[in-house]
C-alpha positions as CSV (number, residue, x, y, z in Angstrom):
1,M,-167.3,189.8,201.6
2,E,-165.2,186.6,201.5
3,K,-161.7,186.9,202.9
4,L,-159.0,186.1,200.2
5,K,-156.5,183.4,201.0
6,K,-152.9,184.7,200.3
7,W,-150.6,182.1,198.9
8,P,-147.0,182.3,200.2
9,L,-144.2,183.4,197.9
10,W,-141.5,180.9,198.6
11,P,-143.5,177.6,198.1
12,A,-144.9,179.1,194.9
13,L,-141.5,180.1,193.7
14,V,-139.8,176.7,194.5
15,N,-142.7,174.8,193.0
16,A,-142.7,176.9,189.8
17,K,-146.2,178.3,190.1
18,C,-147.6,181.3,188.3
19,P,-146.3,184.6,189.6
20,R,-149.7,186.3,189.3
21,C,-152.0,183.8,191.0
22,R,-149.4,181.4,192.6
23,R,-151.7,178.5,191.8
24,G,-151.2,177.3,188.1
25,D,-148.1,175.5,187.0
26,M,-145.4,177.1,184.8
27,F,-143.9,173.8,183.5
28,A,-145.6,170.7,182.2
29,N,-143.1,168.3,183.6
30,Q,-140.5,167.8,186.3
31,M,-137.1,169.5,186.3
32,Y,-135.1,166.3,185.8
33,G,-136.4,163.7,183.4
34,F,-136.0,162.1,180.0
35,H,-138.3,164.5,178.1
36,G,-136.7,167.8,178.7
37,Q,-138.5,170.8,180.2
38,V,-141.6,172.1,178.6
39,M,-142.9,175.5,179.7
40,L,-146.6,176.0,179.4
41,K,-147.9,178.8,177.2
42,K,-150.5,180.0,179.8
43,C,-151.4,179.6,183.4
44,S,-154.2,177.1,183.9
45,H,-155.7,179.1,186.8
46,C,-155.6,182.8,185.8
47,D,-154.8,182.5,182.1
48,L,-151.6,184.6,182.2
49,T,-149.5,184.3,179.1
50,Y,-146.0,183.6,180.3
51,E,-144.1,184.7,177.2
52,I,-145.2,188.3,177.4
53,E,-143.7,189.2,174.0
54,P,-141.7,187.4,171.3
55,G,-138.2,186.8,172.5
56,Y,-139.1,187.6,176.1
57,F,-137.1,184.7,177.5
58,Y,-133.8,185.7,175.9
59,V,-133.3,187.7,179.1
60,A,-133.6,184.4,181.0
61,M,-130.4,183.3,179.2
62,L,-128.5,186.2,180.8
63,I,-129.9,185.3,184.2
64,S,-128.9,181.7,183.6
65,Y,-125.4,182.8,182.6
66,A,-125.1,184.8,185.9
67,M,-126.2,181.8,187.9
68,N,-123.7,179.6,186.1
69,V,-120.8,182.0,186.7
70,A,-121.8,182.2,190.4
71,E,-121.9,178.4,190.7
72,M,-118.6,178.0,188.9
73,V,-116.8,180.6,191.1
74,T,-118.3,179.0,194.3
75,L,-117.2,175.5,193.1
76,A,-113.6,176.8,192.3
77,V,-113.3,178.3,195.7
78,A,-114.7,175.2,197.4
79,I,-112.3,172.9,195.5
80,S,-109.4,175.1,196.4
81,V,-110.3,175.2,200.1
82,L,-111.2,171.5,200.4
83,T,-108.4,169.9,198.3
84,G,-105.7,172.6,198.0
85,S,-104.9,171.1,194.6
86,Q,-103.2,173.1,191.9
87,N,-104.1,170.6,189.2
88,P,-106.3,172.5,186.6
89,W,-107.8,169.2,185.3
90,L,-109.4,168.6,188.7
91,Y,-111.1,172.0,188.6
92,V,-112.2,171.6,184.9
93,I,-113.7,168.1,185.4
94,I,-115.6,168.9,188.6
95,I,-116.8,172.3,187.6
96,L,-118.0,171.3,184.1
97,S,-119.7,168.1,185.3
98,I,-121.6,170.0,188.1
99,A,-122.4,172.8,185.6
100,L,-123.9,170.1,183.3
101,M,-125.9,168.6,186.2
102,L,-127.2,172.0,187.2
103,S,-128.3,173.1,183.7
104,P,-131.9,172.0,184.1
105,F,-132.1,173.9,187.4
106,N,-130.6,177.0,185.8
107,F,-133.0,176.8,182.9
108,R,-136.1,176.6,185.1
109,Y,-135.2,179.1,187.8
110,S,-133.8,181.7,185.4
111,R,-137.3,181.9,183.9
112,I,-138.9,181.9,187.3
113,I,-136.6,184.7,188.5
114,L,-137.4,186.7,185.4
115,L,-141.1,186.4,185.8
116,Y,-141.2,186.9,189.6
117,W,-138.8,189.7,190.1
118,L,-137.6,191.3,186.8
119,T,-140.9,191.8,185.0
120,P,-142.4,195.3,185.6
121,G,-146.1,195.3,186.1
122,L,-146.3,191.6,186.9
123,S,-147.1,191.0,190.6
124,Y,-149.1,188.7,192.8
125,R,-152.8,189.5,192.8
126,P,-154.5,187.6,195.7
127,E,-158.0,188.0,194.1
128,M,-156.8,185.8,191.2
129,S,-155.9,183.0,193.7
130,A,-159.5,182.3,194.4
131,D,-160.9,178.9,193.5
132,N,-163.6,180.4,191.3
133,W,-161.4,183.1,189.6
134,L,-162.2,182.2,186.0
135,Q,-166.0,182.0,186.8
136,H,-165.7,185.3,188.7
137,D,-163.8,186.9,185.8
138,S,-166.4,185.8,183.2
139,N,-169.3,187.1,185.4
140,I,-167.6,190.5,185.5
141,A,-167.1,190.5,181.7
142,R,-170.8,189.8,181.2
143,S,-172.0,192.6,183.4
């Protein structure tokens, strides 16, 4: 029997790979660009449908909100420690401009967090990482 190659979690997560096989891409383009982010409907390697049910990614908005709040609080503390300023406009300008710059990051990684850690029943299956997974799967279906 052939030994299965296990794909590591962190590189797959950082590069937005499928949570089930860790090989197929989740997004059609890069995080920052002129065309916006387009999430693929299915994994090109293991055929996992990313939007498990209609409205599934509404939960990702809550995750994105939590990420945004954490970023804003961290920035407010950092501004206070680094500048000691009491000027509210300094806080507003810096925090809102950085929140705007991080919005593509929050969009992408809120969906990744949802699929990797907050979806019951969806986990990494090393057998689906094989190069010939779809051929192997169709051979099983024919038998």
